[in-house]
C-alpha positions as CSV (number, residue, x, y, z in Angstrom):
1,M,-6.9,7.5,5.2
2,R,-5.9,9.5,2.1
3,T,-4.2,6.5,0.5
4,I,-7.2,4.2,1.0
5,H,-9.4,7.0,-0.4
6,E,-7.2,7.3,-3.5
7,V,-7.1,3.6,-4.1
8,L,-10.9,3.2,-3.9
9,N,-11.5,6.4,-5.9
10,A,-9.3,5.1,-8.7
11,D,-11.2,1.8,-9.0
12,Q,-13.0,2.7,-12.2
13,A,-14.0,-0.9,-12.8
14,D,-15.4,-1.3,-9.3
15,T,-13.4,-4.4,-8.6
16,I,-11.8,-3.6,-5.2
17,A,-13.8,-4.9,-2.2
18,V,-11.2,-4.7,0.5
19,V,-8.1,-2.5,1.1
20,V,-5.3,-3.3,3.4
21,F,-2.8,-0.6,4.2
22,N,0.4,-1.4,6.0
23,G,2.5,1.7,6.7
24,F,6.2,1.3,7.4
25,V,9.3,3.4,7.5
26,N,12.7,2.6,6.1
27,T,15.2,3.5,8.9
28,A,18.2,2.3,10.8
29,D,17.9,0.5,14.1
30,P,19.5,2.9,16.6
31,A,20.8,0.0,18.7
32,T,22.5,-1.9,15.8
33,G,22.7,0.5,12.9
34,K,21.1,-2.1,10.6
35,D,18.4,-1.2,8.2
36,I,14.9,-2.0,9.5
37,K,11.3,-1.5,8.2
38,P,9.0,-1.2,11.3
39,Y,5.3,-1.2,10.6
40,L,3.7,1.8,12.3
41,I,0.1,1.3,11.1
42,S,-2.0,-1.5,9.7
43,V,-5.6,-1.2,8.7
44,R,-8.1,-3.4,6.8
45,V,-11.4,-1.9,5.6
46,T,-14.1,-2.9,3.1
47,K,-15.0,-0.5,0.4
48,E,-18.6,-0.5,1.6
49,R,-17.6,0.6,5.1
50,F,-15.0,3.1,3.9
51,I,-17.4,5.0,1.5
52,E,-19.8,5.5,4.4
53,L,-17.2,7.7,6.2
54,E,-17.5,11.4,6.0
55,L,-13.8,12.0,5.7
56,G,-14.0,15.8,6.1
57,R,-15.6,15.5,9.5
58,I,-13.8,12.6,11.2
59,D,-11.2,12.5,13.9
60,K,-8.5,10.3,12.3
61,K,-7.4,8.6,15.5
62,A,-11.0,7.8,16.5
63,C,-11.8,6.6,13.0
64,L,-8.8,4.3,12.8
65,R,-9.7,2.9,16.2
66,N,-13.2,2.3,15.0
67,L,-11.9,0.5,11.9
68,G,-9.8,-1.8,14.1
69,A,-6.5,-0.4,12.9
70,L,-3.3,-1.3,14.6
71,V,-1.3,1.9,15.3
72,S,2.1,2.2,17.0
73,S,1.7,3.7,20.5
74,R,5.2,5.1,20.2
75,A,5.9,5.8,16.5
76,A,8.7,8.2,17.3
77,E,10.5,5.4,19.0
78,L,9.8,3.1,16.0
79,L,7.7,0.7,18.1
80,A,6.3,-1.6,15.5
81,V,2.9,-3.2,15.2
82,K,2.2,-6.6,13.5
83,P,0.6,-6.1,10.1
84,L,-2.9,-7.4,9.8
85,I,-1.9,-9.1,6.5
86,E,1.7,-9.8,5.4
87,F,2.5,-10.1,1.8
88,D,5.0,-12.7,0.7
89,M,6.9,-11.1,-2.2
90,V,8.6,-14.5,-2.9
91,D,5.1,-15.8,-3.8
92,K,5.2,-17.3,-7.3
93,R,2.2,-15.3,-8.2
94,F,4.3,-12.1,-8.1
95,V,6.4,-11.8,-11.3
96,E,9.5,-9.8,-12.1
97,A,9.1,-6.9,-14.4
98,A,10.3,-7.6,-17.9
99,D,11.1,-5.5,-21.0
100,V,8.7,-7.2,-23.5
101,L,9.4,-4.6,-26.2
102,A,13.1,-5.5,-26.4
103,G,12.2,-8.9,-27.8
104,L,9.9,-7.6,-30.6
105,E,11.0,-7.5,-34.2
106,S,12.7,-4.2,-35.0
107,R,11.8,-3.7,-38.6
108,P,11.9,0.0,-39.7
109,N,8.6,1.9,-39.5
110,L,7.3,2.4,-43.0
111,M,6.0,5.8,-42.2
112,D,9.6,6.9,-41.3
113,V,10.9,5.6,-44.6
114,L,8.6,7.7,-46.8
C-alpha cells in the first residue's frame, strides 16, 4: 500500500491512471537450491479508487481483498501467486541504459582555463 501511495503521490504531472504492484522475493528454492522469484502479492488499482482510501484507518488485508489483490496464502512457504500483469523485459520498447555523456565532445571548459 505504501509503495502505491508513494508512486501516486510523486506523480506531479498527474499522468498516472493505474498502478500495478507485483511483489516478489529473490530466494533459493529449498527443493533444488536454484534461484527463484516467487510473486507473493499482485494488485492493480486505479488512481481514482486509491485516493478514496483512508489509509490511516484501513485494515490492510481487508483493503487488499477489496481491491481484488492476489496475496499468497502461505508466503512463509513461498507459495507464489500469478501476477495480474506480467512485464516482458525483452520487449523492444524497453531500452538498455547508455552513457550518453561519454560520446560528447570533451573540449576544455573555458571557465576553467581563465
